[in-house]
One Martini backbone bead per residue (centre of mass of N, CA, C, O) as a GRO file, in nm:
protein
  346
    1UNK     BB    1   4.004  -3.560   3.950
    2UNK     BB    2   4.077  -3.643   4.237
    3UNK     BB    3   3.784  -3.630   4.357
    4UNK     BB    4   3.651  -3.829   4.170
    5UNK     BB    5   3.813  -4.083   4.280
    6UNK     BB    6   3.674  -4.062   4.581
    7UNK     BB    7   3.417  -4.160   4.413
    8UNK     BB    8   3.242  -4.464   4.474
    9UNK     BB    9   3.097  -4.764   4.357
   10UNK     BB   10   2.890  -5.005   4.542
   11UNK     BB   11   2.788  -5.341   4.571
   12UNK     BB   12   2.725  -5.438   4.867
   13UNK     BB   13   2.451  -5.638   4.855
   14UNK     BB   14   2.324  -5.972   4.785
   15UNK     BB   15   2.051  -6.114   4.942
   16UNK     BB   16   1.969  -6.467   4.950
   17UNK     BB   17   1.762  -6.720   4.978
   18UNK     BB   18   1.800  -7.064   4.985
   19UNK     BB   19   1.619  -7.291   4.799
   20UNK     BB   20   1.545  -7.606   4.824
   21UNK     BB   21   1.514  -7.746   4.503
   22UNK     BB   22   1.571  -7.444   4.389
   23UNK     BB   23   1.654  -7.176   4.156
   24UNK     BB   24   1.512  -6.977   4.337
   25UNK     BB   25   1.555  -6.641   4.454
   26UNK     BB   26   1.501  -6.428   4.726
   27UNK     BB   27   1.542  -6.093   4.748
   28UNK     BB   28   1.628  -5.873   5.029
   29UNK     BB   29   1.895  -5.736   4.894
   30UNK     BB   30   1.942  -5.463   4.645
   31UNK     BB   31   2.223  -5.254   4.643
   32UNK     BB   32   2.377  -4.924   4.636
   33UNK     BB   33   2.691  -4.760   4.716
   34UNK     BB   34   2.838  -4.451   4.812
   35UNK     BB   35   3.192  -4.367   4.810
   36UNK     BB   36   3.380  -4.143   5.045
   37UNK     BB   37   3.556  -3.907   5.155
   38UNK     BB   38   3.522  -3.672   5.415
   39UNK     BB   39   3.695  -3.430   5.256
   40UNK     BB   40   3.472  -3.437   5.050
   41UNK     BB   41   3.208  -3.379   4.866
   42UNK     BB   42   2.894  -3.467   4.894
   43UNK     BB   43   2.656  -3.617   4.753
   44UNK     BB   44   2.365  -3.651   4.550
   45UNK     BB   45   2.035  -3.808   4.597
   46UNK     BB   46   1.787  -3.995   4.389
   47UNK     BB   47   1.480  -4.171   4.413
   48UNK     BB   48   1.311  -4.410   4.196
   49UNK     BB   49   1.014  -4.581   4.053
   50UNK     BB   50   0.965  -4.825   3.793
   51UNK     BB   51   0.676  -4.993   3.690
   52UNK     BB   52   0.769  -4.947   3.396
   53UNK     BB   53   0.906  -4.998   3.101
   54UNK     BB   54   1.142  -4.726   3.019
   55UNK     BB   55   1.305  -4.500   2.846
   56UNK     BB   56   1.566  -4.276   2.944
   57UNK     BB   57   1.667  -3.932   3.023
   58UNK     BB   58   1.961  -3.765   3.153
   59UNK     BB   59   2.000  -3.421   3.256
   60UNK     BB   60   2.294  -3.247   3.348
   61UNK     BB   61   2.321  -2.926   3.527
   62UNK     BB   62   2.520  -2.648   3.556
   63UNK     BB   63   2.416  -2.350   3.719
   64UNK     BB   64   2.653  -2.160   3.836
   65UNK     BB   65   2.572  -2.150   4.147
   66UNK     BB   66   2.801  -1.923   4.219
   67UNK     BB   67   2.970  -2.153   4.058
   68UNK     BB   68   3.134  -2.351   3.893
   69UNK     BB   69   3.236  -2.651   3.858
   70UNK     BB   70   3.512  -2.846   3.834
   71UNK     BB   71   3.328  -3.105   3.877
   72UNK     BB   72   3.067  -3.321   3.704
   73UNK     BB   73   2.852  -3.607   3.782
   74UNK     BB   74   2.672  -3.900   3.678
   75UNK     BB   75   2.488  -4.179   3.831
   76UNK     BB   76   2.311  -4.490   3.754
   77UNK     BB   77   2.094  -4.709   3.933
   78UNK     BB   78   1.982  -5.064   3.946
   79UNK     BB   79   2.000  -5.162   4.226
   80UNK     BB   80   2.321  -5.336   4.172
   81UNK     BB   81   2.338  -5.156   3.910
   82UNK     BB   82   2.522  -5.006   3.653
   83UNK     BB   83   2.366  -4.811   3.379
   84UNK     BB   84   2.507  -4.513   3.405
   85UNK     BB   85   2.739  -4.246   3.285
   86UNK     BB   86   2.838  -3.884   3.326
   87UNK     BB   87   2.998  -3.585   3.214
   88UNK     BB   88   3.041  -3.254   3.234
   89UNK     BB   89   3.073  -3.013   3.023
   90UNK     BB   90   3.276  -2.723   3.046
   91UNK     BB   91   3.108  -2.566   2.812
   92UNK     BB   92   2.794  -2.652   2.847
   93UNK     BB   93   2.727  -2.767   3.147
   94UNK     BB   94   2.650  -3.070   3.030
   95UNK     BB   95   2.474  -3.387   3.050
   96UNK     BB   96   2.403  -3.698   2.883
   97UNK     BB   97   2.182  -3.993   2.973
   98UNK     BB   98   2.106  -4.319   2.875
   99UNK     BB   99   1.833  -4.530   2.968
  100UNK     BB  100   1.732  -4.824   2.990
  101UNK     BB  101   1.484  -5.024   3.005
  102UNK     BB  102   1.315  -5.053   3.325
  103UNK     BB  103   1.247  -5.216   3.647
  104UNK     BB  104   1.251  -5.020   3.949
  105UNK     BB  105   1.514  -4.904   4.149
  106UNK     BB  106   1.630  -4.585   4.138
  107UNK     BB  107   1.951  -4.404   4.126
  108UNK     BB  108   2.065  -4.065   4.146
  109UNK     BB  109   2.402  -3.955   4.117
  110UNK     BB  110   2.574  -3.659   4.230
  111UNK     BB  111   2.911  -3.557   4.145
  112UNK     BB  112   3.125  -3.300   4.310
  113UNK     BB  113   3.342  -3.002   4.257
  114UNK     BB  114   3.371  -2.722   4.391
  115UNK     BB  115   3.466  -2.422   4.421
  116UNK     BB  116   3.718  -2.321   4.618
  117UNK     BB  117   3.603  -2.042   4.709
  118UNK     BB  118   3.286  -2.109   4.752
  119UNK     BB  119   3.218  -2.432   4.826
  120UNK     BB  120   2.968  -2.421   4.614
  121UNK     BB  121   2.706  -2.598   4.409
  122UNK     BB  122   2.469  -2.612   4.135
  123UNK     BB  123   2.196  -2.830   4.022
  124UNK     BB  124   2.039  -3.028   3.756
  125UNK     BB  125   1.793  -3.310   3.717
  126UNK     BB  126   1.664  -3.441   3.421
  127UNK     BB  127   1.387  -3.658   3.352
  128UNK     BB  128   1.303  -3.841   3.056
  129UNK     BB  129   1.082  -3.967   2.811
  130UNK     BB  130   1.139  -4.109   2.508
  131UNK     BB  131   0.816  -4.134   2.426
  132UNK     BB  132   0.795  -3.857   2.419
  133UNK     BB  133   0.727  -3.565   2.297
  134UNK     BB  134   0.827  -3.291   2.139
  135UNK     BB  135   0.905  -3.128   2.402
  136UNK     BB  136   1.035  -3.248   2.680
  137UNK     BB  137   0.956  -3.326   3.004
  138UNK     BB  138   0.997  -3.346   3.324
  139UNK     BB  139   0.989  -3.579   3.567
  140UNK     BB  140   0.906  -3.503   3.876
  141UNK     BB  141   0.968  -3.784   4.034
  142UNK     BB  142   1.274  -3.802   3.890
  143UNK     BB  143   1.354  -3.517   3.957
  144UNK     BB  144   1.623  -3.275   4.048
  145UNK     BB  145   1.776  -3.057   4.290
  146UNK     BB  146   2.095  -2.892   4.399
  147UNK     BB  147   2.369  -2.909   4.634
  148UNK     BB  148   2.733  -2.883   4.676
  149UNK     BB  149   2.956  -2.920   4.958
  150UNK     BB  150   3.234  -2.839   5.129
  151UNK     BB  151   3.370  -2.970   5.392
  152UNK     BB  152   3.474  -2.973   5.679
  153UNK     BB  153   3.700  -3.056   5.899
  154UNK     BB  154   3.754  -3.356   6.025
  155UNK     BB  155   3.797  -3.577   6.247
  156UNK     BB  156   4.097  -3.776   6.345
  157UNK     BB  157   3.937  -3.949   6.558
  158UNK     BB  158   3.880  -4.311   6.570
  159UNK     BB  159   3.606  -4.281   6.764
  160UNK     BB  160   3.370  -4.438   7.018
  161UNK     BB  161   3.057  -4.403   7.207
  162UNK     BB  162   2.878  -4.573   7.466
  163UNK     BB  163   2.542  -4.461   7.602
  164UNK     BB  164   2.347  -4.666   7.801
  165UNK     BB  165   2.043  -4.846   7.910
  166UNK     BB  166   1.958  -5.082   8.169
  167UNK     BB  167   1.759  -5.356   8.306
  168UNK     BB  168   1.729  -5.556   8.553
  169UNK     BB  169   1.577  -5.852   8.661
  170UNK     BB  170   1.760  -6.008   8.864
  171UNK     BB  171   1.936  -6.112   9.124
  172UNK     BB  172   2.285  -6.122   9.047
  173UNK     BB  173   2.486  -6.270   8.803
  174UNK     BB  174   2.649  -6.104   8.542
  175UNK     BB  175   2.725  -6.124   8.189
  176UNK     BB  176   2.999  -5.952   8.022
  177UNK     BB  177   3.057  -5.911   7.662
  178UNK     BB  178   3.352  -5.809   7.487
  179UNK     BB  179   3.396  -5.782   7.125
  180UNK     BB  180   3.645  -5.786   6.888
  181UNK     BB  181   3.592  -5.821   6.537
  182UNK     BB  182   3.828  -5.731   6.345
  183UNK     BB  183   3.678  -5.485   6.167
  184UNK     BB  184   3.907  -5.485   5.953
  185UNK     BB  185   4.049  -5.452   6.229
  186UNK     BB  186   4.182  -5.403   6.512
  187UNK     BB  187   4.168  -5.248   6.789
  188UNK     BB  188   4.342  -5.043   7.003
  189UNK     BB  189   4.083  -4.996   7.197
  190UNK     BB  190   3.873  -5.120   7.497
  191UNK     BB  191   3.641  -4.960   7.728
  192UNK     BB  192   3.461  -4.961   8.052
  193UNK     BB  193   3.126  -4.943   8.225
  194UNK     BB  194   2.920  -4.972   8.521
  195UNK     BB  195   2.632  -4.781   8.645
  196UNK     BB  196   2.465  -4.627   8.935
  197UNK     BB  197   2.441  -4.346   8.839
  198UNK     BB  198   2.728  -4.225   9.017
  199UNK     BB  199   2.795  -4.529   9.059
  200UNK     BB  200   3.032  -4.748   9.041
  201UNK     BB  201   3.050  -5.112   8.961
  202UNK     BB  202   3.226  -5.163   8.686
  203UNK     BB  203   3.473  -5.267   8.478
  204UNK     BB  204   3.573  -5.280   8.123
  205UNK     BB  205   3.673  -5.518   7.880
  206UNK     BB  206   3.799  -5.732   7.676
  207UNK     BB  207   3.565  -5.978   7.734
  208UNK     BB  208   3.484  -6.129   8.055
  209UNK     BB  209   3.233  -6.007   8.292
  210UNK     BB  210   3.147  -6.025   8.637
  211UNK     BB  211   2.833  -5.907   8.797
  212UNK     BB  212   2.658  -5.763   9.058
  213UNK     BB  213   2.295  -5.730   9.068
  214UNK     BB  214   2.012  -5.591   9.099
  215UNK     BB  215   1.674  -5.573   9.100
  216UNK     BB  216   1.512  -5.379   8.896
  217UNK     BB  217   1.765  -5.197   8.777
  218UNK     BB  218   1.912  -4.918   8.666
  219UNK     BB  219   2.167  -4.889   8.414
  220UNK     BB  220   2.494  -4.788   8.302
  221UNK     BB  221   2.650  -4.801   7.978
  222UNK     BB  222   3.007  -4.767   7.904
  223UNK     BB  223   3.188  -4.728   7.586
  224UNK     BB  224   3.525  -4.716   7.458
  225UNK     BB  225   3.663  -4.672   7.125
  226UNK     BB  226   3.970  -4.744   6.919
  227UNK     BB  227   4.084  -4.726   6.618
  228UNK     BB  228   4.271  -4.779   6.377
  229UNK     BB  229   4.492  -4.541   6.236
  230UNK     BB  230   4.436  -4.643   5.935
  231UNK     BB  231   4.143  -4.744   5.911
  232UNK     BB  232   3.928  -4.588   6.117
  233UNK     BB  233   3.791  -4.871   6.179
  234UNK     BB  234   3.522  -5.059   6.358
  235UNK     BB  235   3.418  -5.360   6.557
  236UNK     BB  236   3.168  -5.443   6.819
  237UNK     BB  237   3.057  -5.645   7.098
  238UNK     BB  238   2.768  -5.660   7.329
  239UNK     BB  239   2.686  -5.876   7.614
  240UNK     BB  240   2.405  -5.927   7.839
  241UNK     BB  241   2.350  -6.158   8.107
  242UNK     BB  242   2.162  -6.310   8.312
  243UNK     BB  243   2.143  -6.560   8.552
  244UNK     BB  244   1.972  -6.732   8.318
  245UNK     BB  245   2.092  -6.631   8.018
  246UNK     BB  246   1.953  -6.385   7.939
  247UNK     BB  247   1.927  -6.128   7.706
  248UNK     BB  248   1.948  -5.760   7.773
  249UNK     BB  249   2.201  -5.724   7.572
  250UNK     BB  250   2.254  -5.716   7.193
  251UNK     BB  251   2.540  -5.583   7.019
  252UNK     BB  252   2.657  -5.402   6.738
  253UNK     BB  253   2.933  -5.161   6.689
  254UNK     BB  254   3.068  -4.879   6.567
  255UNK     BB  255   3.383  -4.738   6.467
  256UNK     BB  256   3.433  -4.441   6.364
  257UNK     BB  257   3.383  -4.480   6.014
  258UNK     BB  258   3.188  -4.680   6.082
  259UNK     BB  259   2.875  -4.744   6.013
  260UNK     BB  260   2.574  -4.789   6.013
  261UNK     BB  261   2.288  -4.981   5.965
  262UNK     BB  262   2.063  -5.192   5.773
  263UNK     BB  263   1.741  -5.303   5.754
  264UNK     BB  264   1.629  -5.649   5.701
  265UNK     BB  265   1.365  -5.846   5.642
  266UNK     BB  266   1.307  -6.191   5.778
  267UNK     BB  267   1.048  -6.434   5.819
  268UNK     BB  268   1.267  -6.682   5.771
  269UNK     BB  269   1.453  -6.941   5.861
  270UNK     BB  270   1.760  -6.932   5.664
  271UNK     BB  271   1.964  -6.961   5.422
  272UNK     BB  272   2.243  -6.766   5.269
  273UNK     BB  273   2.348  -6.531   5.035
  274UNK     BB  274   2.654  -6.329   4.968
  275UNK     BB  275   2.721  -6.028   4.783
  276UNK     BB  276   3.025  -5.851   4.671
  277UNK     BB  277   3.064  -5.548   4.479
  278UNK     BB  278   3.270  -5.374   4.242
  279UNK     BB  279   3.197  -5.122   3.998
  280UNK     BB  280   3.436  -4.940   3.915
  281UNK     BB  281   3.321  -4.632   3.997
  282UNK     BB  282   3.559  -4.473   3.826
  283UNK     BB  283   3.710  -4.677   4.027
  284UNK     BB  284   3.859  -4.880   4.201
  285UNK     BB  285   3.890  -5.003   4.500
  286UNK     BB  286   4.119  -5.040   4.753
  287UNK     BB  287   3.882  -5.134   4.967
  288UNK     BB  288   3.657  -5.406   5.082
  289UNK     BB  289   3.386  -5.486   5.311
  290UNK     BB  290   3.200  -5.756   5.506
  291UNK     BB  291   2.992  -5.790   5.796
  292UNK     BB  292   2.852  -6.055   6.003
  293UNK     BB  293   2.585  -6.032   6.240
  294UNK     BB  294   2.447  -6.163   6.568
  295UNK     BB  295   2.418  -5.929   6.742
  296UNK     BB  296   2.734  -5.990   6.909
  297UNK     BB  297   2.794  -6.190   6.670
  298UNK     BB  298   3.027  -6.321   6.461
  299UNK     BB  299   2.989  -6.489   6.143
  300UNK     BB  300   3.119  -6.303   5.896
  301UNK     BB  301   3.362  -6.233   5.619
  302UNK     BB  302   3.455  -5.975   5.387
  303UNK     BB  303   3.767  -5.827   5.226
  304UNK     BB  304   3.637  -5.878   4.942
  305UNK     BB  305   3.518  -5.938   4.664
  306UNK     BB  306   3.224  -6.164   4.678
  307UNK     BB  307   3.124  -6.483   4.845
  308UNK     BB  308   2.875  -6.638   5.046
  309UNK     BB  309   2.800  -6.977   5.112
  310UNK     BB  310   2.583  -7.068   5.339
  311UNK     BB  311   2.545  -6.901   5.572
  312UNK     BB  312   2.425  -6.901   5.918
  313UNK     BB  313   2.136  -6.739   5.870
  314UNK     BB  314   1.904  -6.745   6.165
  315UNK     BB  315   1.716  -6.473   6.128
  316UNK     BB  316   1.482  -6.190   6.143
  317UNK     BB  317   1.735  -5.980   6.121
  318UNK     BB  318   1.902  -5.735   5.916
  319UNK     BB  319   2.208  -5.538   5.865
  320UNK     BB  320   2.320  -5.262   5.658
  321UNK     BB  321   2.606  -5.071   5.532
  322UNK     BB  322   2.785  -4.817   5.452
  323UNK     BB  323   3.072  -4.721   5.411
  324UNK     BB  324   3.359  -4.628   5.522
  325UNK     BB  325   3.654  -4.419   5.595
  326UNK     BB  326   3.976  -4.375   5.455
  327UNK     BB  327   4.274  -4.316   5.305
  328UNK     BB  328   4.284  -4.626   5.157
  329UNK     BB  329   4.000  -4.737   5.274
  330UNK     BB  330   3.684  -4.916   5.226
  331UNK     BB  331   3.391  -4.993   5.426
  332UNK     BB  332   3.157  -5.250   5.488
  333UNK     BB  333   2.850  -5.332   5.668
  334UNK     BB  334   2.698  -5.632   5.804
  335UNK     BB  335   2.412  -5.697   6.000
  336UNK     BB  336   2.290  -5.929   6.240
  337UNK     BB  337   1.975  -5.946   6.435
  338UNK     BB  338   1.771  -5.973   6.715
  339UNK     BB  339   1.515  -5.781   6.811
  340UNK     BB  340   1.454  -5.915   7.113
  341UNK     BB  341   1.776  -5.844   7.208
  342UNK     BB  342   1.722  -5.544   7.194
  343UNK     BB  343   1.840  -5.245   7.369
  344UNK     BB  344   1.753  -4.938   7.356
  345UNK     BB  345   1.834  -4.627   7.394
  346UNK     BB  346   1.700  -4.339   7.562
   0.00000   0.00000   0.00000
């Protein structure tokens, strides 16, 4: 039961542009994330889309190869809503879950604790249509099978390193700004430097550093960050502007167990609402948060379930991410940034 409580479902974010003078909101992001500690077996997920409303039944079976699971359960979500969950009976080694008729993107998530000796277990998830005649057959596109494995011991050092290249535009003084976003809490340390080949050019720390660079020359940017020992996760931004003030690198980066983010396209600059919900399955999260950034700039934060009304998101691209893990808290990150200001590493 202990491992079951370490796997939790979170409605990460529902982001909708607010249309002035209208009650209608166009949803850009509507999804659910599964959160768990890195020391327990990672779940298996399968997504499918129902284009027509139809009642479904999910049957989860413990195949018992190479050994039965200690515990096994299934949760089904539709968008950012938990529509049902069930636990496998230890005697029948199966569980049945009825899913009400709906249209949209479903995700079937199987969560299990393998046998301690074997460290791995196998399962099958069969999804049938209630309207089909008996005996019903599994819908191939909706059903899946897989295995769940106990992970190896993860690293306990909550650090991350950035090593990327950028090319200067003109000769002159460049401004490099490194910002600790203090999400979920401040970093223990952050430092780095810029080099040309094997020659160091300048060292960097949190704050603003000015450095003279040659024209149209490739440089290497290296930054190392260490997250808080308890939270084991952090977030920071790095911005490099040329002598004319144009950004040649503008990024927000995760540290430690803070995950990478997910891109959501938005074609029109407009205000947004952001909602973060804990679905409390199978139990409430110890902690959850979401951070919103544009490029390297922190715009807003939520450190508990709630909503941000009309934050000033006026960008063409946003990114969200599943939560990272720590011993007592789980965190989720939502990033916004402008695509044309990002220089990806080679």
